[in-house]
N, C-alpha and C positions, 0 to 999 in steps of 0.2 A: 435138132437137125445136124449139128456138128458131131455130137456123140455118135449118132447113127453112121455118119460118114466115116469117122475114125474107126468104128468097129468094122465097117466094110474094108477100109484101107488096111487095117492091121490084121485082117484075116479072121476076126471073130465071126463074121457072117459070110466068109468066102473060103473056098478051098485053095490050097497051094497051086499056083500056076494059073488060076483063073484071072483073066484080065479085068481091070477096073472098067466099069461102064464109062462111055465118053464124058459125061458130065463130071464124074468123079475124077477122071484123069485130068480134066481141065482145071478143076478146083485144086487138085494136088500140085500141079505145076504152078499155078498162080500163087499158092501158099509158099512154095519153095522160092519163087522169085521175090516175094515179099520178105521172107526170112533172110535171104542173102542181102537184099537192099538195107535191111535193118541191122546187119551184122556189125557195122561200125558205129552203132548207137546213134545214127542219124538216119532220117528218112526224108530225103530231099525231094522237092517238086520235080527235079530232073529225073530222078529214079522212078517216081510215080508215073510220070509221063511215059518213060521208056517201057515200064511194065504194061501200061494200057495199050501202047502201040504194038508191043510184042503179042499180047493176048488177042488183040483185034486181028492182026495179020495171021497168027497161027490158027485161030479158030473161026475166022470169017465173021467177026463181030463188028457192029458199029461202035462208035466211041462211047455211047451211053452203056451199051451192053458190056463192053470191056471194063469200064469203070465200075459197074455193078459187080462183075466177077472179081475184080481186084478188091473191092470193099468187103465182099464176103470172105475172100482169102485172107484179108488182114485179120478178121475175127478168128478164122480157123487157125491161123499160124500160131497164135498163143497157146492153143490146145494140142497142137500136133506133137508127136513124139520127138525125141532128140534128132538132130539133123541127120546123123548117120543112119538111124533106123528109118526115118521118114524118106530119105533118099533111096535107101535100099528097097523100100516098098514101091517107089516109083520105078526103080530098075526092073522089078518083076512085072510091071504093068505095061512097059513100052519096049519097042524093039531097040536094037543097038543104034541104028541110024537116028532114031528119035532121041535117044540119050545124048548123042553128039549134038543134036539140035537144042536139047535142054541146056547143055553146058554152054553152047554158043549164046543162048538167051541170057543165061546167068552172067556171062562175061559182059554182055551188052548193058545189063543193069549195073554191074559193078563200075563200068567205065562211063556211065551216064553223066557223072560229075567230072570226068576227065582225070580222076585220081584213083589208083588202087591202094586202099589202106591195108595195113597189116592184118587187121581183123577180117577183112574181105578175102584176102589171099588165103588165110587160114581156113575159112569156111569153104572156099572154092577147092582147096586141096582135099578136104574131107568129102565134099560132094563128088569130086572127080573119082576118088577111090570108091565111094559107095555106089556110084553109077556103074562101076566095073568097066571103065573105059581103058583102052590101051594107052600107055604113056605117050606114044607117038601121035595118036589122035588128039589127046588132050593138049599136047604141046602145040599142035597145029591150030587148034581152036584158040589157044592163048595168043599165039603169034598173030593171028588174024585180028584179034580184038584189042590187044594191049599195045600194039605197035603203032 
C-alpha cells in the first residue's frame, strides 16, 4: 500500500503537474505533520492530539477517522523521501493558499507543547522553503502561531 502511494507521490505513476487524488493528498499532509512532530525526537500526546484535530477539521473527519488517518501516516512517514523532496511533492499537488494552510498546521503541531525546539525550527525552515512560500507569508504564519 505505501509503496504504491510513494510511487504515485514521487511521479513513478503520474505525470508532472498531475494533482494527487484527494486521499493521497490527505495522507501526504498527515505524514508531513507527523514528521514535523517527531523532528525533535519526541512525539508527545499533545502533538498527536493536535494532528488529529487538524486532520478532522481540514478533511471533515470524525475523531476515529482522523486517528486512523494519522496512524496510517505514522507508518508512511518512515518510508517517505527526505523532507525537502517530500514537501516539494506536496507543493506540486496543492495551491499556494493551501500551502499557507499547510504551514499554519505545521506551526500548530510544533507549538502544541508550547515550545519551539531548534530541531523543529530547522525542519520548519526546510519545509517553508520547499513549499515555495514567500518570506512575508511565512513570517505572518509564524507570527500568528509562535507569539
